[in-house]
Structure formats: C-alpha cells, structure tokens
N, C-alpha and C positions, 0 to 999 in steps of 0.2 A: 055328706060323709064328713067324718071328723078326721082331722089330721093331727099328728103329734105336734106338740108345741116345739117351736124352734129353739135350739140350745142357745144359751147365752154365749156371747163371744168370750174366749179364754178358758171355757170349761170343756172338758172331754165329753165325748159322747159315750154313754155306757151302753154296752150291748145288753141284750136281754139275759145272756148267760151270767154276766157279772152281777145283775140284779137279783138273780136267783140265789146267790151265795156261793161259797167255795165249792169247788169241784171235788167230790168224794172219790178221788182216784187213789188206788193203792200205792202209787209211786211217790208218796211224800217223803221228803228228805228227813233223815233221822234227827232227832234232837241232839244238840251239841253235848249233852251229858252222856248220850248213848256212845258217841264217837270217842269221847274221853275214856269211858270205861273200857272199850274195846282196845285202845292204844295201851292202856295201863295193864290190862291182862296180857296182852302180847309181850310187854316189856318184862313183866314178872315171869312169864314162861321162859323167855330167853335167858334171864338171870338164873332161874332154877336149873336149866339145862347146862349152862356154863358152869355153875357151881358144882353140879354132879360130875361133869367132865373133869374139873380140877381136883375134885376129891379122889376120883379114880386114878388120875396121874399120880397124885401124892402117895397113894396106896402102892403103886408100882414102884415107887422110889424107896420105900422104907426098908426093904429087905432084898437088896440086889448085890451082886458081886461088886458093882461100882461103889456102893455105900460102905461095903466092908473094906475097900482098898483105901487105906489112909494116905496113900501117895496122892490121891485126888483131893483130900480134904485137910490134911495136916501139913502145912508147909514147913513148920519148924522141925518136925520129926524127919520129913524128907530131906531138908537141908543138912540135918545132922548125919543121917545115913550117907549121903553123898560125900560129905566131909571126911567122915571115918574111913570109908572105903577108898576114896581118892588118896588119902594119906598113906593107907596101908600098901596100895599098889605102888605108889612112888617109892616107898621104903623097901619092899621086897623084890621089886623088879629093877632096882638100881644097884650097881656094884662097881667096885674098882679092884684091880688086881692085887693091890696091897692090903685090901680089908674086905674080904668076903665074909669074915666072921660076923660083922655088924649086921649084914643083910641076912644071914642064917638066924642070928638071934632075934631079929625083928620078925622073921617068918614064924619062928616058934611061938613068939608071943601073940602075934596078930592073926595068924591063920589057924583054923580048926577043921575038924572033919575031914572030908575028902580032899579039900584044898591043901591041907598040910601034907597029906600023903603025896599028892601031885607035886607039890613044890619040892619036898624032899627028894623025890625021884628025879625030877628035872634038875635040880641044882647039884645033885650028887654026880650026874654025868657032866655038868658044866664046870664044876669047881676046878679041876685040873686044867682044863683049857683056858680058863680065865687067867690063871697064873702063868702058864706056858706062853700064851700069846699075848699076854698084857692087854686083856680085853677089858673095856669099861662100858657100862650101859647106864644111861640116864632115862628114866621113864617119867613122863608128865601126862596126867589126865587132861585131855582136851575138853572133853564133854562127858557127863554122866547123867543118866536119867533113871529114876526109880519107876519100874513098871508095875510093881505090886509091893505093898507095905501093909503088914499087920502089926500087932502089938510087939512081936519079937522076931519076925522074919521079914526079910526084904529081898527083892530080886531087882537087879539093875542091868542096864545096858551101858557099857562104858567104852569110850573111844580113847585110845592112847597114842601118843607120839613117842617113839623110842629112838634115842640117838646112841648109835654104837660106834666105838672107836677101837681099832687094834693098833697098839704100840704108837708109832708116830705117824701112821697113815691117816689120810682124811677121814673125817667122821661121815657115817651114812645115817640117814634118817628113814625110819619105817613107821607105818601106822598099824595099829592093831585094834581089833574090836573084840570085846569080851562080854560074855553073860556071866554075871556074878550072883551068887546067893550068899546072904549074910544073916547072922543070927545075933540078936542082942544078948551079950553076956557080960555080966557084971558092969553094966552101965556103958559098955563099948560095943560097936558093931564089928563083930569078927567074921571075916570071909570064910565060908564053909565050902564053897564050890566055885570052880573057875572053869568056864568052857569057851574055847575060841569059837568065833562066829565066822 
C-alpha cells in the first residue's frame, strides 16, 4: 500500500478541499466597489430628502403673517415707531397747572382718529381740576414694544410710569399699560387709538 509523502517541515498540510479550488458558496463578500456605491447612493438619497424638506420649509415662510410683520424684520422702522409714540405719550400725558395749553396743542398735532376724540373728552373733564387742585402729571415710557408693523400702521404695547403731584403734597407714582395703534402720516407716526389694558 502506498502512503502519502510526509510533508516537509515548515509547510502547512493542505486538505483535499483546498486543493480542489475555491468553495463556490453564495455567501461571498461583496466587492469594495459595490459597498462604496451603496454608501454613495444612501448619502445622495439623504441629501435629496433634506433638500426637499428645506424647500418645503422655505415655501412655508414666504407668505405668512410673520413675514408681513415688519416689526420682526425691520429694526430701524420699529425703533422709529417706538420713538415717535413714546415722545407723543410723554407730551400729551404730562401737564402742569399753569400750562395745560401746551399739552392740548401737542395732542391736536400728535393724535388723530379715535385717539384725538378720546383725549379731547378726557382732558375736557380734567382741565378745570388741574387748575383748581394744582395738579401736575409727568409721564415716562418705561418700555414699548411693537407687536405689529406694516408700511403705514403699527400696533404697540406700552408701559408707562406716571408721577402725579397735587399742590405741595407728596408725589405719587402709578404704572399704566396701554395698547396703541399708530398710523404713519406725513413722515411721522401719529397715535390713532389708545386702549388701557
């Protein structure tokens, strides 16, 4: 009987399966180019989906109430409205017993619409008491914020501190909160409605 020759030292013994060639099993690893193509395709799909999502969101922002509200986008116009309205409130809600005429004149110039009528009615009742009781009132805008601003209309929320003094008695301070509507007239923001909150 013949026996297989002894392997040389340092050499591996091959089994018969290895000599027969590679195993034709279906579980062969994919080629590196196939893996790279799959990763590239996945990345492209993710980018396309993200782009479509961003385009959809951009479309939502183009015509909303928020984009038409310049108070959110135009800081210089917002600052100007706040300045004009704050100055007007300081002038028309501040008076001294010896000079109510200046306050009334400022109101005629700076107030319009419903606010002018409101002020005339209020100050008509107050005028005589101011002189008789020697009342003085000083109004300062503490904080004002524009809630809505278009090309020619603004709505504001205004917080005031008012310091009132009667003759020689100690002064008292009170806070007020107003909702203001203003309209741009001849380059100036004119208050057209005043509502206490």
